C-alpha positions, 0 to 999 in steps of 0.5 A: 333234436338233431336232424338235417333237412334245409326245412329244420336248418332254415325255417322260420320259428311260426310265433302266432299262438294257436290251438285246436278244435276236434270234430269226430269220425262217427262209425254208425256200423259199431256205434262208436266214434272212428277218429277225431281230426284236428282242425286248427283255431286261435287260442280265443277259438278264431277261425282257421283262416285267423292263423292259416294267413299267417302261414308263409314260405318262411314259416310254413314247415315250423307251423306243421311240426307246431300242428302235429305237436299241438293235436296229439298233446291236446288228444292225449288228455281226452284218449286213453292208452288203451282206446282204440279211437284215433287222431287225425291230423291234417299235413302240408306235404309242402312243408315236409323237406325229407320224410323221415328227418321232418317226422322225427319230432312227431314221433318223439311227441308220440312216443313221450305221450304213449300214444301209438303211430297206428292210432294217427292218421294224417290226412292232406287235402287235393287242394295243396298243389305237390309234386306227385313224387314227393308226396308219394314218397311221404306217404309210403314213409309215413304207412311203413313207420305205422301210421295210416293215410287219407286224402280228404276233399277228395273230388275237389283238387289236383291229385284224384284218381291219377293219385290213386292209380299209384297209391292206395291210401287207408282212407278217402275222405269224400268232398262236402260240396259232393254230399250236400244235397244228395238226396235231391241231386241225382247226378251226384247220387251216381258219381258218388255210388261209382267212387264208392264202388271204386274205392271198394275194389281198392280196398279204401274206407270211405269217410262222408264229411260234411253231412248235415241232414238225415236226407242226405245220411239216409241215401249214403247209408243206403250206398253202403257207407258207415263212417260220416262227419259233420254237423248232423252228428257234432260240430268241432269243439275247442280243445275238446272232443265233441260228444257226437249224435251217433243218430241213423237215417 
């Protein structure tokens, strides 16, 4: 496939084999799985660090491209084309040189697998420092194509409120450090409650990640949250979709 950006011409291939695990995002209002997040793993199930430690400036583009393809191929084996469950793929903004050029392989893979773009969520973490204008160009392009967009680990990184003021993604995932022990920490309750109110004003869907206890869940459900991710529901499953326990507080 002919593309003209520097990453395609000059990017070093990512030689380390890897695979994916999947962790569900559950919708407790509907009692269904909303999406499955693809999480990089070694081919024998090794943790993400085993793979990510091999990523360099030279092979970052190839790694990002291979992650998208691998996640789509594994997900397509487990989701029917008529399912409304979505696939959430993490991407590296610094690996995207020109959004429309760098998305071609993803689109070709999705078309080959009959995986509709509107069932794909692209999420990025605030922990990676990027040029905001470049990031906005990526997010706006993805939205125009039909993908959904999400900010991961909101409240723990660089972009935060300044980014939200300029672009409103479809989904914001609240960082697990805000969620941990929220039932016992009134200050966290205040921060999360007001963050959720802001997201409602922006018409952004909140996801609370890292939920591990029924007590944490109860506080968040009392705040009106319906989308959750965490060990309370399911741990990541290697090359498979975990069957979540759709418990409620």
